[in-house]
Structure formats: structure tokens, C-alpha cells
C-alpha positions as CSV (number, residue, x, y, z in Angstrom):
1,M,104.8,66.5,81.6
2,D,105.1,67.0,78.0
3,G,103.5,70.5,76.6
4,F,103.0,71.4,80.1
5,S,104.7,74.2,81.8
6,V,103.9,74.4,85.7
7,D,105.4,77.6,88.0
8,M,104.9,78.4,91.3
9,G,105.1,82.2,90.8
10,A,101.7,84.3,92.2
11,F,99.2,84.2,89.3
12,V,98.2,88.0,88.7
13,F,99.9,91.1,87.9
14,T,98.2,94.8,88.4
15,A,95.6,95.7,85.6
16,T,97.3,98.2,84.7
17,Y,99.5,98.8,82.4
18,D,103.1,98.9,84.6
19,T,106.7,98.1,85.0
20,A,105.8,93.9,84.7
21,F,104.3,94.5,81.6
22,R,107.4,96.7,80.1
23,I,109.9,94.1,80.7
24,C,108.0,91.0,79.4
25,E,107.6,93.1,76.5
26,E,111.3,93.9,76.4
27,L,112.0,89.9,77.0
28,G,109.4,89.3,74.0
29,L,107.0,87.3,76.4
30,P,103.4,87.4,74.7
31,L,101.0,88.3,77.3
32,V,97.4,87.5,77.6
33,R,94.3,88.6,80.0
34,S,91.6,86.8,81.2
35,Q,88.2,87.3,82.9
36,M,87.4,85.5,85.5
37,K,84.0,83.2,86.4
38,F,84.3,82.0,90.4
39,G,82.1,79.5,91.7
40,H,81.8,80.1,95.6
41,L,79.9,77.4,98.4
42,R,77.6,79.4,100.2
43,G,75.4,78.3,102.4
44,G,75.7,74.6,101.1
45,R,75.1,76.1,97.5
46,W,77.7,76.8,94.9
47,V,76.5,80.1,93.3
48,T,78.7,81.7,90.4
49,T,79.8,84.9,89.6
50,S,81.4,87.0,86.6
51,P,83.4,90.6,85.9
52,E,80.7,91.3,83.2
53,G,79.4,94.2,83.7
54,S,75.9,94.9,81.7
55,L,72.8,94.7,83.1
56,G,71.5,91.2,82.8
57,S,74.7,89.9,83.6
58,F,73.7,92.0,86.9
59,V,70.0,90.5,86.7
60,R,72.1,86.6,86.7
61,Q,73.8,87.5,89.4
62,L,70.9,88.6,92.4
63,P,70.8,84.8,93.6
64,A,74.7,85.1,94.2
65,A,74.8,88.5,95.9
66,I,72.1,87.5,97.6
67,A,74.3,83.8,98.8
68,L,77.2,86.7,99.6
69,G,75.4,88.5,101.5
70,F,75.2,91.4,99.7
71,M,71.5,92.5,99.7
72,S,70.1,92.3,103.1
73,P,69.6,95.6,104.3
74,A,73.3,95.7,106.3
75,G,74.7,93.6,104.4
76,F,73.6,96.5,101.4
77,R,74.5,99.4,103.7
78,S,77.8,98.4,104.7
79,G,79.1,96.7,101.4
80,T,78.1,99.7,99.5
81,K,80.5,101.8,101.9
82,V,83.3,99.3,101.1
83,M,82.6,99.8,97.3
84,R,82.4,103.2,97.5
85,Q,85.4,104.7,99.5
86,I,87.0,101.7,96.9
87,H,86.0,103.9,93.8
88,R,86.6,106.7,95.2
89,Q,90.4,106.3,96.3
90,A,90.5,104.2,93.1
91,D,94.5,105.8,92.7
92,Y,95.4,104.3,95.5
93,M,93.8,100.9,95.3
94,S,96.4,99.2,92.1
95,F,99.0,96.6,92.4
96,A,101.3,99.3,90.0
97,G,104.6,100.2,90.6
98,D,103.8,103.8,91.6
99,S,100.7,103.3,93.1
100,P,100.3,105.6,96.1
101,L,98.7,102.9,98.2
102,A,101.2,104.1,101.1
103,E,99.3,107.5,102.2
104,I,96.5,105.7,103.2
105,D,98.0,103.2,105.4
106,D,97.3,103.8,108.8
107,D,97.2,102.1,111.8
108,E,93.5,100.0,111.7
109,S,93.4,96.2,110.7
110,F,91.2,94.8,107.6
111,G,89.0,93.8,110.3
112,D,88.9,96.5,112.4
113,Y,87.7,98.4,109.2
114,L,85.2,95.4,108.4
115,Q,84.1,96.2,112.5
116,R,84.1,100.6,112.1
117,L,82.1,99.8,108.7
118,G,79.2,97.7,110.4
119,V,79.8,94.4,107.5
120,P,77.6,91.7,109.1
121,H,79.2,88.8,109.2
122,K,78.1,86.8,105.5
123,L,79.3,89.9,104.3
124,Q,82.9,89.6,106.7
125,V,83.2,86.0,104.4
126,T,82.9,86.9,101.7
127,L,85.2,89.9,101.3
128,T,88.0,87.6,103.5
129,G,87.4,84.8,101.8
130,P,89.1,85.0,98.7
131,L,92.4,86.6,100.7
132,K,92.1,83.9,103.2
133,M,91.8,81.4,101.5
134,V,95.5,82.8,99.3
135,L,96.5,85.0,102.1
136,G,96.2,83.8,105.6
137,N,94.0,85.7,108.2
138,P,93.8,88.8,106.5
139,R,92.2,90.2,109.8
140,P,94.9,91.8,111.5
141,A,96.8,92.9,108.5
142,G,96.7,96.9,107.4
143,Q,93.1,97.8,105.9
144,A,94.8,99.8,103.5
145,L,96.4,96.7,101.4
146,M,93.8,94.1,101.8
147,R,91.3,97.1,100.2
148,A,93.8,97.0,97.4
149,Y,93.4,93.5,97.0
150,I,90.3,93.6,96.7
151,G,90.1,97.2,94.3
152,E,92.6,96.0,92.0
153,T,89.9,93.1,90.9
154,M,86.8,94.6,91.5
155,L,88.7,98.3,89.5
156,S,89.3,96.4,86.8
157,G,86.9,93.7,86.1
158,G,87.6,90.8,87.2
159,A,90.8,91.0,84.7
160,V,93.8,89.3,85.0
161,S,97.0,89.6,82.8
162,M,100.3,86.8,82.8
163,P,102.6,86.1,80.6
164,E,101.0,82.8,78.5
165,R,102.9,80.5,80.0
166,G,103.1,81.6,83.5
167,I,104.8,84.1,86.3
168,G,108.0,81.5,85.9
169,S,108.8,81.9,82.2
170,L,108.9,85.9,83.4
171,S,111.9,84.5,85.8
172,A,112.9,82.5,83.7
173,A,113.8,84.7,80.8
174,L,115.4,87.3,83.3
175,A,117.2,84.6,84.6
176,A,118.8,83.6,80.9
177,K,119.1,87.8,80.7
178,C,121.6,87.6,83.3
179,A,123.1,84.6,83.2
180,E,126.6,85.1,83.5
181,A,126.3,87.4,86.5
182,I,124.4,84.9,88.8
183,R,125.5,82.3,91.6
184,V,122.4,80.1,92.1
185,D,123.1,77.6,95.4
186,T,125.7,80.5,97.1
187,P,123.7,82.1,99.9
188,V,125.1,85.6,101.3
189,S,125.3,84.9,105.2
190,R,126.4,88.5,106.2
191,I,126.7,92.4,104.2
192,V,129.5,93.4,105.1
193,V,129.6,97.5,106.7
194,A,132.0,98.9,107.4
195,D,132.7,102.8,108.5
196,G,129.2,103.2,107.4
197,K,129.5,102.1,104.3
198,A,128.3,98.0,102.4
199,T,131.7,97.0,101.6
200,G,130.2,93.7,99.8
201,V,128.9,90.6,100.9
202,I,130.1,87.1,102.6
203,A,128.3,83.9,100.0
204,D,129.1,80.7,101.2
205,G,132.5,81.5,103.1
206,E,133.9,83.7,100.8
207,T,134.3,88.0,101.0
208,I,132.7,89.6,97.7
209,D,134.0,93.0,97.5
210,A,131.0,95.5,96.3
211,D,130.7,99.6,96.1
212,A,126.9,98.9,96.5
213,V,124.9,95.9,97.2
214,I,121.2,95.5,96.1
215,C,119.7,93.6,99.5
216,A,116.1,92.1,97.5
217,V,116.1,88.8,100.3
218,P,112.1,88.5,102.4
219,G,111.9,91.8,104.0
220,T,111.6,89.1,107.6
221,K,115.1,88.2,107.0
222,V,117.5,91.4,106.0
223,A,117.9,92.4,109.8
224,D,120.0,88.9,110.0
225,L,122.2,90.1,107.0
226,V,122.8,93.5,108.6
227,P,122.9,94.2,112.2
228,E,124.1,97.5,111.6
229,L,121.0,98.8,110.5
230,P,119.6,101.8,112.0
231,A,117.1,101.3,114.5
232,P,114.0,103.0,112.7
233,V,114.5,101.0,109.9
234,Q,114.9,98.0,112.0
235,R,111.3,98.7,113.7
236,A,110.2,99.8,110.0
237,L,110.9,96.1,108.8
238,G,109.3,94.3,112.1
239,T,105.9,95.4,110.4
240,I,106.1,93.0,107.8
241,N,105.0,89.6,108.0
242,Y,104.4,86.9,105.2
243,S,101.6,83.8,104.8
244,T,102.2,80.2,104.8
245,G,101.0,78.4,101.7
246,C,100.6,75.1,100.4
247,R,100.1,74.2,96.8
248,V,99.6,71.0,94.3
249,V,99.1,71.3,90.6
250,I,98.1,67.9,88.9
251,G,98.1,67.3,85.0
252,V,94.6,66.2,84.3
253,E,92.3,65.0,81.1
254,G,90.0,67.6,80.5
255,S,88.4,70.5,82.3
256,P,88.5,69.9,86.3
257,L,86.2,72.1,86.7
258,P,82.3,73.3,85.3
259,E,82.1,74.9,81.9
260,G,83.5,78.3,82.1
261,W,84.8,78.2,85.9
262,H,88.1,79.9,86.3
263,G,87.7,78.6,89.8
264,A,85.9,77.6,92.9
265,L,86.3,79.1,96.2
266,Y,85.0,77.2,98.9
267,P,85.0,80.6,102.2
268,E,83.5,78.8,105.1
269,D,85.8,76.0,105.6
270,D,89.0,76.1,106.5
271,D,90.3,73.0,104.9
272,A,89.3,73.0,101.5
273,P,92.0,74.3,99.1
274,L,91.2,77.3,96.6
275,L,91.0,75.6,92.7
276,M,91.7,76.7,89.9
277,D,91.8,75.6,86.1
278,R,95.2,76.9,85.4
279,S,94.3,76.2,81.4
280,K,91.6,78.9,81.1
281,F,93.1,81.7,81.7
282,L,96.5,80.2,80.7
283,P,95.5,78.6,77.5
284,A,99.5,77.6,76.5
285,C,100.0,76.0,79.8
286,A,98.6,72.2,79.0
287,P,98.3,70.4,75.8
288,P,94.9,70.4,73.7
289,G,92.7,68.5,75.5
290,K,94.6,68.5,78.7
291,S,94.8,70.9,82.0
292,I,96.0,71.4,85.4
293,L,94.0,71.7,88.7
294,D,96.0,74.1,90.9
295,L,94.4,73.1,94.4
296,L,96.3,76.5,97.1
297,I,95.7,77.0,100.5
298,G,97.1,79.1,102.8
299,R,96.3,79.6,106.7
300,D,97.0,77.8,109.1
301,R,96.0,74.6,107.1
302,A,98.8,75.0,105.2
303,K,100.8,75.5,108.3
304,E,99.7,71.5,109.4
305,L,100.2,70.6,105.6
306,I,103.6,71.6,104.6
307,P,105.4,69.1,107.2
308,L,103.5,66.4,104.9
309,D,104.7,64.2,102.5
310,D,103.9,65.2,98.9
311,E,101.2,61.8,98.2
312,T,99.2,62.9,101.6
313,I,99.4,66.8,100.8
314,K,98.2,65.3,97.8
315,R,95.5,63.3,98.9
316,E,93.8,65.6,102.0
317,L,94.0,68.7,99.4
318,L,91.4,66.7,97.2
319,A,89.2,65.2,99.8
320,A,88.8,68.0,101.1
321,A,87.7,69.5,97.4
322,R,85.6,66.6,97.0
323,R,83.6,66.7,100.4
324,N,81.3,68.9,98.0
325,A,82.9,69.4,94.8
326,P,81.5,71.6,92.0
327,P,78.6,70.3,90.3
328,G,79.6,69.3,86.8
329,S,82.4,69.0,87.6
330,A,85.5,66.5,87.1
331,L,88.0,66.4,89.7
332,P,90.6,63.3,89.5
333,G,90.9,60.7,92.1
334,D,94.0,60.4,94.8
335,D,96.1,58.1,92.1
336,E,94.4,59.7,88.6
337,G,96.4,62.4,86.9
338,V,99.6,62.9,84.1
339,F,101.4,64.1,87.1
340,F,101.2,66.0,90.1
341,R,103.8,68.2,92.3
342,V,103.6,70.1,95.3
343,Y,104.9,73.2,96.7
344,R,105.9,74.3,100.1
345,W,105.4,78.4,100.6
346,E,106.8,79.0,104.6
347,E,106.8,83.0,103.0
348,A,104.5,83.5,100.6
349,L,102.7,86.4,100.2
350,C,103.6,89.8,101.6
351,M,101.0,91.0,104.1
352,G,101.9,93.8,106.5
353,L,101.0,94.9,109.9
354,P,98.5,97.7,109.7
355,G,101.1,101.4,108.9
356,M,103.7,99.3,107.0
357,L,103.4,100.6,103.9
358,A,103.6,103.8,105.3
359,A,106.6,103.2,107.8
360,L,108.7,101.3,104.7
361,A,108.6,104.3,102.4
362,D,110.6,106.3,105.1
363,V,113.5,103.4,105.0
364,P,115.5,104.9,101.7
365,G,116.0,108.0,103.6
366,Q,117.0,106.1,107.1
367,L,119.0,104.5,105.0
368,A,121.1,107.5,103.5
369,G,123.6,109.1,105.7
370,N,123.7,105.6,107.6
371,I,124.7,103.4,105.4
372,D,124.6,105.5,102.0
373,N,125.5,102.5,99.4
374,L,122.7,100.0,100.7
375,F,119.4,99.5,98.8
376,L,116.7,97.7,99.8
377,A,113.9,96.2,97.4
378,G,111.5,93.5,97.3
379,D,107.5,93.3,97.2
380,Y,107.4,94.8,101.2
381,M,109.6,98.3,100.1
382,G,107.1,98.9,96.9
383,I,103.4,97.6,97.0
384,P,103.4,93.7,97.1
385,S,103.0,92.4,93.7
386,V,104.6,91.2,91.2
387,N,104.5,94.6,89.6
388,G,106.1,96.1,93.1
389,A,109.2,93.9,93.7
390,L,109.8,94.4,89.8
391,S,109.3,98.3,90.2
392,T,111.1,98.3,93.7
393,G,114.7,96.0,91.2
394,E,114.5,98.4,88.8
395,S,114.1,101.7,90.6
396,T,117.7,100.4,92.8
397,A,119.2,99.2,90.2
398,N,118.8,102.8,88.5
399,Q,119.8,104.1,91.8
400,V,123.0,102.3,91.8
401,A,124.4,102.9,88.7
402,D,123.5,106.6,89.2
403,L,126.1,106.3,92.3
404,L,128.6,104.5,90.5
405,T,128.9,107.3,87.7
406,S,128.8,110.3,90.3
407,T,131.3,108.9,92.1
408,A,133.5,107.4,89.3
409,R,133.9,111.6,87.5
């Protein structure tokens, strides 16, 4: 493990300067920016896509465009509609903390959206495949949020930004900064509400009095902590769901993927994981000459794997990846690797039913006048992303500071 940096956080920041970037700067965390090159297994053969926007790149990627379903008459027509709409709504298609995405969140699911635009099956696999591998089934989720996942990458030329040693370094730096105020292994079982106000929390059997409470647990757990929530708030929280994920990271000698590849996708195979070479976009996470192979799978397959032991999970994901290994790759054997770790996420990334973003945008107003000093924060209260979560945390902290200042006068 010496020299390796492994964390279990999400790996994408928004492409634009936002709250997460500013906080990293304030904490002294250097950022790195990468443009991603991916291989895609389609129809039994591998093709690659690169975000480079030159004419030469377009010509080189014509075989990929054909394999991905963009060049058939129906695919070109409907694909152009999807991309044109994303470009036209570029101001909404962002994970930035101030994104107005909730304004275009309606009752249409992503699956219904693709059907309405007449997207043929082959191209639907292309548009849903990466989302499906990371998030689970994107079709029942709201069209606005799923299109934002596509738009966030497409509009930024495939570039992503990260702290140079991974998103875990941000969590560690924040924890160190707030060490005196943090209690670990102290679960909160109840937020105490009396006479329309949050008066404290019950944590590990102890009641901790408070003048205000910020609740930042996953959205699916809020109602259990605060049964007194107004009915409209409970209905809004009922629109939240999370993907399930299972992840294996393996320290390896050399590069596990073909030269220049950041990752490999198996969108037509429900058992094969998304593969990433972490050291390609985060060179500081591995010593020179070594890499970290990241295997990530979502949807029902993750739910099947989670109860299994670590060795079995690693073996099954590697076997699925090796069935159709990218040409020129060097995927490890079952017993190879410097180390490995397995992560199980019962609740991974926030998905949301159609209308979730719009419904939750009304929650602060619905709490006001009912439980004035209770504030909700987290990915589901903003744009479901690192930026959205940090932005809601910062804004609610400022609201609490203003509230306490006003009541102290």
C-alpha cells in the first residue's frame, strides 16, 4: 500500500469552477484536470471515443460513431435532437451548485424521453450504458437529471477535475479542519422537535441540545429521524432513491488497460464492470510504474454481489472483465496485485424519480413556519453531485449562522 492513495468517493467534479473547487483551494488541495478516453465493447468489438474536438478526431472516430448507433438515419436524426437539446439547455446541464436544473425537471422519465424522441435501441444502449453501469437503471429516473449526467461530460469536452490524490483527500481535509467538533461512531437516532422547533438530537443515547440542526443524512433516512416533518416534505423526500454499487480497487504493476485508455465500458453486458485506470487521470495516486485498476458495477448485479465475501466479489468481477478483455490490456489474475479492496454501497449515487429536483426545491419553504430551525443538506437538496452536496452544506451553514446571529440580538 506504500505510495498508493485509495478512496471510495465519487470521481467526478463539475467541469466548471464551483464550490468544490473553491473549498479545495482554501484547504490547499491541488486539482488535476483530465480528458477521458474510453473503450466501448459493442457488437463484439472494441471502439474508442475521445473528447478531442478536431476534424481529424472526428474522422478517426467515425467507426466508433457507427458502432455506437449515431450514424444510422434514425440514430443520426434522434441523436442530433438529444444533443441539440442538451446544447440549447447548456445553462441547466451542469452539476454546479447554482445550476437551475430543477426548473426543467418534470414528470417525464429518461426512458420515456428517449422513446418520445424515437431513439433507436442501439443508440439507447449508448446513451444509457455508462449511466447504467455506474448508477443502475437510468430509465425510471427523471429525464432532466439523466440528461445532465450526459451534458456535464459532453459540454466540457469529456474533461473532469479532481483533487490530485482523489476525492477522499477532500473528505480527510474537511474532517481534519473540523476535528474538534466531530464525533465519530456516534449515530443519531432522532432529531428532537418540540413546539415547532428542533431542540437537539439523540445520539448514542445522549440528548445533545441545539439552537439549530442541519440534517445531512441520505434523503431516504430523514423521515426516520424526524417523524414530525410536514406532509409535503415527506412526499418530496419520497421521490428520492439511490443506486446500489459494488467496487473493487486493485493495485497493479504497470498499466492494466491499453495505452492511453482511461477506462473501458461493457454497456451490453450486465455482469461486466466499468473498468478504470485511476493513475491515468490521477497520477499521484500510485507510485511510478504502478497503477490502480478500478472495477465498478451497479444495478441488480451489485445487489447480488454485496452479500458475498471480498475474494468472491473480486474474482467474479475480474472474470467478467476478462471474458472480453480489451486488446493490449493486462488485467490481473485472481491472485495477482499488490493489494485489493472491496467497497459496498447500499446507497451510492442519488437517482431520483421524475420531478424530484422540482419537489425538493420547495422543501425549505415548507419547513419554514413548521420547524424553523431545521435545515436539510446533501446531494438530494441540490444537484446530486459533489458540488451540489458541498453547496447545500455551505448555504445551510450560512443560514444557520444568520439565524443564530439574529436571535442573539
